[in-house]
C-alpha positions as CSV (number, residue, x, y, z in Angstrom):
1,M,-3.8,2.7,33.0
2,L,-7.4,2.3,32.0
3,E,-7.3,5.7,30.3
4,V,-4.3,4.6,28.0
5,I,-6.1,1.6,27.1
6,I,-9.2,3.7,26.3
7,I,-7.4,6.1,24.0
8,S,-5.3,3.6,22.4
9,S,-8.3,1.6,21.4
10,I,-10.1,4.7,20.3
11,K,-7.1,5.4,17.9
12,V,-7.2,1.9,16.5
13,L,-11.0,1.9,15.9
14,T,-10.7,5.3,14.2
15,V,-7.8,4.1,12.1
16,V,-9.5,0.9,11.0
17,I,-12.7,2.6,10.3
18,V,-11.0,5.5,8.2
19,V,-9.0,3.0,6.3
20,L,-11.8,1.0,5.3
21,T,-14.1,3.8,4.4
22,C,-11.0,5.0,2.1
23,C,-10.8,1.7,0.7
24,A,-14.5,1.8,-0.5
25,Y,-14.3,5.3,-1.7
26,S,-10.8,4.7,-3.4
27,T,-13.0,2.2,-6.0
28,L,-15.1,5.4,-6.7
29,L,-12.1,7.6,-7.2
30,E,-10.6,5.1,-9.6
31,R,-13.5,4.8,-11.5
32,K,-14.3,8.3,-11.8
33,L,-10.8,9.2,-12.6
34,V,-10.2,6.4,-15.4
35,A,-13.4,7.4,-16.7
36,Y,-12.5,11.0,-17.1
37,M,-9.0,10.0,-18.7
38,Q,-11.2,7.8,-21.2
39,H,-13.9,10.3,-22.0
40,R,-16.4,8.2,-20.1
41,L,-18.8,9.3,-17.1
42,G,-18.1,6.6,-14.5
43,P,-20.8,5.7,-11.9
44,I,-23.7,8.3,-11.9
45,Y,-26.9,6.6,-10.9
46,A,-26.4,5.3,-7.2
47,G,-26.6,8.7,-5.3
48,P,-25.6,12.2,-6.4
49,W,-22.6,12.0,-8.8
50,G,-22.2,8.1,-7.9
51,L,-21.4,8.8,-4.0
52,L,-23.4,5.8,-2.9
53,Q,-21.8,3.2,-5.5
54,P,-19.3,1.9,-3.1
55,I,-22.1,1.2,-0.3
56,A,-24.1,-0.4,-3.4
57,D,-21.3,-2.7,-4.3
58,A,-20.5,-3.7,-0.7
59,I,-24.5,-4.5,-0.3
60,K,-24.2,-6.6,-3.6
61,L,-21.3,-8.5,-2.4
62,M,-22.7,-9.4,0.9
63,F,-25.8,-11.1,-0.5
64,K,-23.9,-12.9,-3.2
65,E,-23.8,-16.6,-2.9
66,D,-20.5,-17.7,-1.4
67,L,-19.7,-20.5,-3.7
68,V,-17.0,-23.0,-2.6
69,P,-15.5,-25.5,-5.2
70,D,-15.4,-29.0,-4.2
71,R,-11.5,-29.5,-4.7
72,V,-10.5,-26.6,-2.4
73,E,-8.2,-27.1,0.5
74,R,-10.9,-25.3,2.9
75,T,-8.7,-24.3,5.7
76,L,-6.1,-22.4,3.5
77,Y,-8.8,-21.4,1.1
78,T,-10.5,-19.3,4.0
79,L,-7.4,-18.1,5.6
80,A,-5.9,-16.8,2.3
81,P,-8.1,-13.6,2.1
82,I,-7.4,-12.9,5.6
83,L,-3.6,-13.1,5.1
84,S,-4.0,-10.7,2.0
85,F,-5.9,-8.0,3.8
86,V,-5.0,-7.9,7.7
87,P,-1.1,-7.1,7.0
88,S,-2.3,-3.9,5.0
89,L,-4.0,-2.9,8.2
90,L,-1.2,-3.4,10.5
91,V,1.0,-1.1,8.6
92,F,-0.8,1.8,9.8
93,A,-0.1,0.9,13.2
94,V,3.4,2.8,13.1
95,V,2.4,5.4,10.5
96,P,2.2,8.9,12.3
97,F,-0.8,10.6,11.1
98,S,-0.7,13.9,13.0
99,S,1.4,15.8,15.7
100,D,0.7,15.2,19.3
101,F,-2.7,16.7,20.5
102,T,-4.9,16.7,23.5
103,L,-7.9,14.3,24.0
104,F,-10.2,14.6,26.9
105,G,-7.6,16.3,28.9
106,Y,-5.0,13.7,28.1
107,D,-1.9,13.9,25.6
108,V,-2.3,11.8,22.6
109,T,0.4,10.6,20.2
110,G,-0.4,11.0,16.5
111,V,0.5,7.4,16.0
112,I,-1.0,4.2,17.3
113,S,2.5,2.7,18.1
114,D,5.7,4.6,18.0
115,L,8.1,1.8,17.4
116,N,11.7,2.7,17.3
117,I,12.2,0.0,14.2
118,G,8.9,1.3,12.6
119,V,10.4,0.9,9.2
120,L,11.4,-2.5,9.7
121,W,8.0,-3.3,10.8
122,V,6.3,-1.9,7.7
123,F,8.5,-4.2,5.5
124,M,8.2,-7.3,7.5
125,I,4.5,-6.8,7.5
126,T,4.2,-6.0,3.9
127,G,5.9,-9.2,3.3
128,F,3.2,-11.3,4.6
129,G,1.1,-10.1,1.8
130,V,2.6,-12.6,-0.9
131,Y,1.5,-15.7,1.5
132,G,-2.4,-14.5,0.9
133,V,-2.0,-14.6,-2.8
134,V,0.0,-17.9,-3.0
135,L,-2.2,-19.7,-0.7
136,A,-5.3,-18.5,-2.5
137,G,-4.0,-19.7,-5.7
138,W,-2.8,-23.2,-4.3
139,S,-5.9,-23.8,-2.2
140,S,-8.3,-23.3,-5.0
141,G,-7.8,-26.5,-6.7
142,S,-7.6,-24.8,-9.9
143,K,-4.7,-24.5,-12.6
144,W,-5.5,-21.0,-13.4
145,S,-5.5,-19.8,-9.8
146,L,-2.2,-21.7,-9.2
147,L,-0.4,-20.3,-12.3
148,G,-1.4,-16.6,-10.9
149,G,-0.3,-17.5,-7.4
150,I,2.9,-18.8,-8.6
151,R,3.5,-15.7,-11.1
152,S,2.7,-13.3,-8.1
153,S,5.2,-14.8,-5.6
154,A,8.0,-14.5,-8.2
155,Q,7.2,-11.0,-9.0
156,M,6.5,-9.8,-5.3
157,I,9.6,-11.7,-4.3
158,S,11.7,-10.1,-7.0
159,Y,10.6,-6.4,-6.3
160,E,10.7,-7.0,-2.6
161,L,14.4,-6.4,-2.8
162,S,14.6,-3.3,-4.8
163,Y,11.5,-2.2,-2.5
164,G,13.5,-2.5,0.7
165,L,16.7,-1.0,-0.9
166,S,14.7,2.1,-2.2
167,I,14.3,3.4,1.4
168,V,18.1,2.7,2.6
169,G,19.1,6.0,1.5
170,V,16.3,7.7,3.8
171,I,17.3,5.6,6.5
172,L,21.0,6.4,6.2
173,L,20.4,10.3,6.1
174,A,17.8,10.1,9.1
175,N,20.0,7.9,11.1
176,T,17.0,6.2,12.5
177,L,14.5,3.6,11.9
178,S,11.5,5.4,13.8
179,M,8.8,6.9,11.5
180,T,7.9,9.4,13.9
181,E,11.4,10.8,13.9
182,I,11.8,10.5,10.2
183,V,9.0,12.9,10.0
184,G,10.2,15.3,12.5
185,Q,13.5,15.6,10.4
186,Q,11.4,17.1,7.6
187,D,9.8,20.3,9.4
188,S,10.1,22.3,6.3
189,I,9.4,21.6,2.5
190,F,12.9,21.7,1.2
191,S,13.9,19.3,4.0
192,W,11.5,16.6,2.7
193,Y,13.4,13.4,1.6
194,I,12.0,13.4,-1.9
195,F,14.3,16.2,-2.6
196,R,17.5,14.5,-1.3
197,Q,16.3,11.2,-2.6
198,P,14.5,11.8,-5.9
199,L,15.7,8.2,-7.2
200,G,14.7,6.6,-4.1
201,F,11.3,7.9,-4.3
202,I,10.8,6.9,-7.9
203,L,12.2,3.4,-7.2
204,F,9.9,2.9,-4.1
205,F,6.8,3.8,-5.8
206,T,7.8,1.7,-8.9
207,C,8.2,-1.2,-6.7
208,A,5.0,-0.4,-4.6
209,V,2.9,-0.5,-7.7
210,A,4.6,-4.1,-8.4
211,E,4.0,-5.1,-4.6
212,T,0.3,-4.2,-4.7
213,N,-0.2,-6.1,-8.0
214,R,-1.5,-3.0,-9.9
215,A,-1.2,-2.1,-13.5
216,P,1.1,-2.2,-15.4
217,F,2.4,-5.1,-13.3
218,D,-0.8,-6.8,-12.3
219,M,0.5,-10.2,-13.7
220,A,-0.9,-11.9,-10.7
221,E,-4.3,-11.4,-12.4
222,A,-3.8,-11.0,-15.9
223,E,-7.6,-11.5,-16.7
224,S,-6.8,-12.3,-20.5
225,E,-4.7,-15.3,-19.6
226,L,-5.7,-16.6,-16.3
227,V,-9.4,-15.6,-16.1
228,G,-8.8,-13.5,-13.0
229,G,-5.7,-15.1,-11.6
230,Y,-5.4,-16.5,-8.0
231,H,-9.0,-15.2,-6.9
232,T,-10.7,-16.9,-9.8
233,E,-12.5,-19.3,-7.4
234,Y,-13.6,-16.9,-4.9
235,S,-17.0,-15.2,-4.8
236,S,-19.0,-13.1,-2.4
237,M,-17.1,-11.6,0.6
238,R,-14.3,-13.7,0.1
239,F,-13.5,-12.0,-3.2
240,A,-14.2,-8.5,-1.5
241,S,-11.5,-9.3,0.9
242,F,-9.2,-9.6,-1.7
243,F,-10.6,-6.4,-3.4
244,V,-10.4,-4.5,-0.4
245,G,-6.9,-5.6,0.5
246,E,-5.8,-4.2,-2.8
247,Y,-6.8,-0.7,-1.9
248,A,-5.6,-1.0,1.6
249,N,-2.2,-2.0,0.4
250,M,-2.3,0.9,-2.0
251,L,-3.4,3.4,1.0
252,A,-0.6,1.9,3.1
253,A,2.1,2.3,0.3
254,S,1.0,5.7,-0.2
255,A,0.8,6.5,3.5
256,V,4.4,5.0,3.9
257,A,5.6,7.3,0.9
258,A,4.3,10.3,2.3
259,T,5.9,9.5,5.8
260,L,9.4,8.8,4.4
261,F,9.6,11.2,1.5
262,L,6.9,13.9,1.6
263,G,7.3,15.1,5.0
264,G,4.3,13.0,6.8
265,W,1.9,15.3,8.5
266,Q,4.3,18.3,8.2
267,G,3.2,21.3,6.3
268,P,2.2,25.2,6.5
269,L,-1.1,26.8,7.5
270,L,-3.3,23.5,7.2
271,P,-3.8,21.1,10.1
272,P,-1.4,18.1,10.3
273,I,-4.1,15.4,9.6
274,V,-5.1,17.3,6.5
275,W,-1.7,17.5,5.1
276,M,-1.2,13.6,5.7
277,M,-4.7,13.3,3.9
278,L,-3.6,15.3,0.8
279,K,-0.4,13.4,0.5
280,V,-2.0,10.0,0.8
281,F,-4.4,11.1,-1.9
282,F,-1.6,12.3,-4.3
283,G,-0.1,8.7,-3.8
284,M,-3.6,7.2,-4.7
285,F,-3.8,9.3,-7.7
286,I,-0.3,8.1,-9.1
287,F,-1.6,4.3,-8.7
288,I,-4.7,5.3,-10.7
289,W,-3.0,7.4,-13.3
290,L,-0.5,4.6,-14.0
291,R,-3.4,2.1,-14.3
292,G,-5.1,4.4,-16.6
293,T,-2.5,5.4,-19.1
294,L,0.0,2.3,-19.2
295,P,-0.4,-1.2,-20.8
296,R,0.5,-4.3,-19.0
297,F,4.1,-5.6,-19.1
298,R,4.7,-9.1,-20.5
299,Y,5.8,-11.2,-17.8
300,D,9.5,-11.4,-19.3
301,Q,9.6,-7.6,-19.3
302,L,8.4,-7.3,-15.8
303,M,11.0,-9.6,-14.5
304,N,13.9,-8.2,-16.7
305,F,12.7,-4.6,-15.5
306,G,12.8,-5.7,-11.9
307,W,16.2,-7.3,-12.0
308,K,18.2,-5.5,-14.7
309,V,16.9,-2.0,-14.1
310,L,15.4,-1.5,-10.8
311,F,17.8,-3.5,-8.7
312,P,21.0,-2.0,-10.2
313,L,19.5,1.6,-9.7
314,A,18.4,0.6,-6.0
315,L,22.0,-0.6,-5.3
316,L,23.7,2.4,-7.1
317,N,21.4,4.7,-5.0
318,T,22.3,3.1,-1.5
319,M,26.1,3.1,-2.4
320,V,26.1,6.9,-3.5
321,T,24.0,7.9,-0.5
322,G,26.1,5.8,1.9
323,L,29.3,7.4,0.4
324,I,28.0,11.0,0.7
325,V,27.1,10.3,4.4
326,M,30.3,9.0,5.2
327,L,32.2,11.9,3.7
328,T,29.9,14.5,5.1
329,N,30.4,12.8,8.6
330,G,34.1,12.7,8.0
331,T,34.1,16.4,7.0
332,N,32.0,17.2,10.4
């Protein structure tokens, strides 16, 4: 029993450290890639090739003064950054990063917790992210923050429906809600669900961009209109928590996409963990690529796109997949 607790603790600590490190260096990756797309250099002064820039940013934010406006609702104001950041970490509890392996003579699974309802866990946890944004906007005592929080809640709730429907096709084909079993069924490249659910993958990633409040769907911030949006009144490490939470949500969405559609850790020649990291990097690249190339939607365009385009397509994909599965099972 003690060995199980120790191994589980090691896995949890490792995942937390890796995710936080990846969040820090995702900021550098984004600044470098966007700079390349815009024919700029990006960070170059803090360390060789700017590799120490994330560390410099972290130190700067730690030593900045934590200003708290007089009109805030202090309890919720303090709780909001936590609610925005922690759920993204909890998603990784059910994401399988590797095949089973041996550690100190003990058989270890490549996932922290192999829940048989892992997919439901992911979407239940990601749904909590909206509370951090809404509470941050309301508790700040600022009309600009409040507007950002309200717009964000409408956006995230609207896209949540299509977000969930986008993976129903995978669940129907896999006939399971376990993330580990879904990866196990994608044991060859051509059995990856992206080839059987291409529309589902496109819908999933489009909704993931909106759920994480990333460009071109970053209406929760909309700096030109809301002076920063829901986190306008936050500074120092409270602001950093929102900032890290955004990148943690991007990593979580990329990891879930890799698991459900790209075979997870499955792949030839390279070690399983390397395949998983490459696929997560691919998802992060798409997030950054979209930000560097597409202009921001107007709010009416954003809502129309969610309800009049993505939602009908998600329903169509679900109905067609269900019909195919029913006919196939009937034939068998």
